[in-house]
Structures are given as structure tokens and as C-alpha cells.
Steps between C-alpha positions, in 0.01 A plus 500: 500500500847645546774269613660551840836623366333764283282621787803509730679732261207721405332540840783464750785624276714197592711310249483160667384295794702450817592142596188299586243754385428353159433150638252637755324717242475213250348274768236760588415568136458124451241497779721333760562619854845626587703582808780752452757556773743770396717729711398859566530685170498172305199587286207324666256778415549456128405132536142598578475839330588379151266196498224718648527724194493203263217294654128572501321554826610575853847428637524413869846519658575358843834642608586455868773710654719280714 
């Protein structure tokens, strides 16, 4: 399995994570639940897209618009 940093660079063409993203992604990959509250444009989408590519099975995202 690729590591998250490698997949970030190869798939999303990004050199690094924004503040807070790596901690959320690591929690999800470890099988833990996570709540991410970032400002608009803060990179929330990557926090579910990248783990979804790395994990087997279905990814369910609940993302309310407030």
C-alpha cells in the first residue's frame, strides 16, 4: 500500500499537507473516527478523498452544510 504522502504527490500533485490534514488522515487510516473543522478552502475534501483511495471498501462521508 502506498503511503499517504506519496499518494498526495502522485494523485493530487501536492507537495505537502495543509495544517491539520495529516492528523485527520492518519486517524482515519488507523480506523478511528475523526471530526475535521476547517475554514472554507482549508482542505477538508482531501481528508476523506485520500483515505478513500487507500482503504478497501466503501467510504461514507457525512458533510453537513451549515
